C-alpha positions in Angstrom: -98.9 -75.0 -91.6 -99.2 -71.7 -89.8 -100.4 -68.8 -91.9 -100.1 -65.2 -90.9 -102.8 -62.5 -91.5 -101.0 -61.1 -94.6 -100.8 -64.5 -96.3 -104.4 -65.2 -95.4 -105.6 -61.9 -96.9 -103.5 -62.6 -100.0 -105.1 -66.1 -100.4 -108.6 -64.6 -99.9 -108.1 -61.9 -102.6 -110.7 -62.4 -105.3 -112.7 -65.0 -103.4 -114.6 -62.7 -100.9 -117.9 -63.0 -102.7 -117.8 -66.8 -101.8 -116.0 -66.5 -98.5 -118.4 -64.0 -96.8 -121.6 -66.0 -97.5 -119.9 -69.2 -96.3 -119.3 -67.4 -93.0 -122.9 -66.2 -92.8 -122.4 -62.7 -94.2 -124.9 -62.1 -97.0 -123.5 -59.7 -99.7 -125.0 -58.5 -103.0 -122.3 -56.7 -105.1 -122.9 -53.0 -105.8 -126.4 -52.9 -104.2 -127.6 -51.1 -101.1 -128.6 -53.7 -98.5 -128.8 -54.2 -94.7 -125.5 -53.8 -92.9 -124.2 -57.0 -91.4 -122.4 -55.0 -88.7 -124.9 -52.4 -87.5 -128.2 -53.8 -88.9 -129.1 -50.6 -90.7 -131.6 -51.5 -93.4 -130.2 -49.8 -96.5 -126.9 -48.3 -95.7 -124.4 -51.0 -96.7 -122.7 -51.6 -100.1 -120.3 -54.4 -100.9 -118.1 -53.3 -103.9 -115.2 -55.7 -103.6 -112.6 -53.3 -105.2 -109.5 -55.1 -106.4 -110.9 -58.4 -105.1 -110.3 -57.2 -101.5 -113.8 -57.6 -100.2 -114.2 -53.9 -99.8 -117.5 -52.4 -98.4 -119.0 -49.2 -97.1 -121.7 -48.4 -94.6 -123.0 -44.9 -94.1 -122.9 -45.5 -90.3 -120.0 -48.0 -89.7 -117.5 -46.6 -92.3 -115.5 -48.7 -94.7 -113.4 -51.8 -94.6 -112.2 -54.9 -96.4 -113.3 -58.5 -96.2 -111.2 -59.3 -93.2 -112.6 -56.3 -91.2 -116.1 -57.5 -92.0 -115.6 -61.0 -90.4 
């Protein structure tokens, strides 16, 4: 079965707190922590708005779970 990106994101919605650690990305919801992208020690926050895996880094900007992986 071939899935497109839109369908994959839809299936992942609400599951990012489990998906990201399974892929080696450590996240703590609503706490400042090291950024898995740039490595900054205290500039990353994972807020998972609407179950989309949303995050923000003071240096990298913002994105969703798919952008993080």
